[in-house]
C-alpha positions in Angstrom: -7.4 -2.9 -4.3 -5.9 -2.0 -0.9 -8.9 -2.8 1.0 -9.2 -6.2 -0.8 -5.6 -7.1 -0.8 -4.9 -6.1 2.8 -8.3 -7.1 4.1 -9.1 -3.7 5.6 -12.5 -2.0 5.8 -12.6 1.4 4.1 -16.0 2.7 3.2 -17.2 6.0 1.7 -14.9 8.9 1.5 -11.8 8.5 3.6 -8.8 10.7 4.1 -5.2 9.9 3.4 -4.5 9.6 7.1 -7.4 7.2 7.6 -6.1 5.0 4.8 -2.6 5.1 6.2 -3.8 4.3 9.7 -5.8 1.3 8.6 -3.1 0.1 6.2 -0.4 0.5 8.9 -2.4 -1.6 11.4 -2.9 -4.4 8.9 0.8 -4.3 7.9 1.7 -4.6 11.6 -0.4 -7.7 11.8 1.3 -9.1 8.7 4.8 -8.4 10.0 4.0 -10.2 13.2 2.0 -13.1 11.7 2.8 -13.6 8.1 5.7 -11.5 6.8 6.0 -13.6 3.6 2.5 -12.6 2.6 3.4 -9.0 3.2 6.5 -9.2 1.0 4.6 -11.0 -1.7 2.0 -8.2 -1.7 4.7 -5.5 -1.8 6.2 -7.3 -4.8 2.9 -7.4 -6.6 2.4 -3.7 -5.9 5.8 -3.1 -7.4 7.2 -1.4 -4.4 11.0 -0.9 -4.9 13.0 -3.2 -2.6 15.5 -0.5 -1.9 12.7 1.8 -0.5 11.4 -1.0 1.7 14.9 -1.6 3.1 15.3 2.1 3.8 11.9 2.2 5.5 12.9 -0.7 7.7 16.2 0.8 8.7 14.9 4.3 9.6 13.7 5.1 13.1 9.9 5.2 13.7 7.1 2.9 12.9 8.1 0.5 10.1 4.4 -0.4 9.4 3.5 3.3 8.9 6.5 3.9 6.6 5.6 0.9 4.5 1.9 2.1 4.4 3.2 5.4 3.0 5.2 3.6 0.4 2.1 1.6 -0.7 -0.1 4.7 -0.7 2.4 6.7 -2.8 2.9 3.8 -5.3 -0.9 3.5 -5.7 -1.1 7.3 -6.3 1.7 7.0 -8.9 -0.3 4.3 -10.7 -3.5 6.4 -10.7 -1.7 9.5 -12.0 0.0 7.4 -14.7 -3.3 5.8 -15.8 -4.9 9.3 -16.0 -1.9 10.7 -18.0 -1.7 7.9 -20.5 -5.5 7.2 -20.6 -5.9 3.5 -19.9 -9.0 2.3 -21.7 -10.1 -0.1 -19.0 -10.0 0.6 -15.3 -7.3 -1.4 -13.5 -8.8 -3.4 -10.6 -5.6 -3.1 -8.7 -6.3 0.7 -8.3 -9.7 0.3 -6.8 -9.6 1.4 -3.2 
C-alpha cells in the first residue's frame, strides 16, 4: 500500500530503514509540492492528528518523523489483523 499510495519503488525484501528513507523522501516532495495530498493520505491511513502536530513541532526532519508515524501505524494494522484473524487480506496493508 505504501509503495502504491506514496508512489515509491520498493522491491523484494527491504529493511525498515530502507522503507523509512524512501517514504521520507516522498513525504518531503509532497510537503513541498502538494501538502493537501499528503494530509489526505495521512487521514486515510488513520494517523492521529495530534501525533502529526507533535512531529511537526519537534526538532529534526519532519518528513522522517512522519514516515515513522506511517510505518508504525501500518505495523499496528498488520499486528491487529493477525491477532483478530481477518479473513481477507487488506489491500491497504500490502507494501
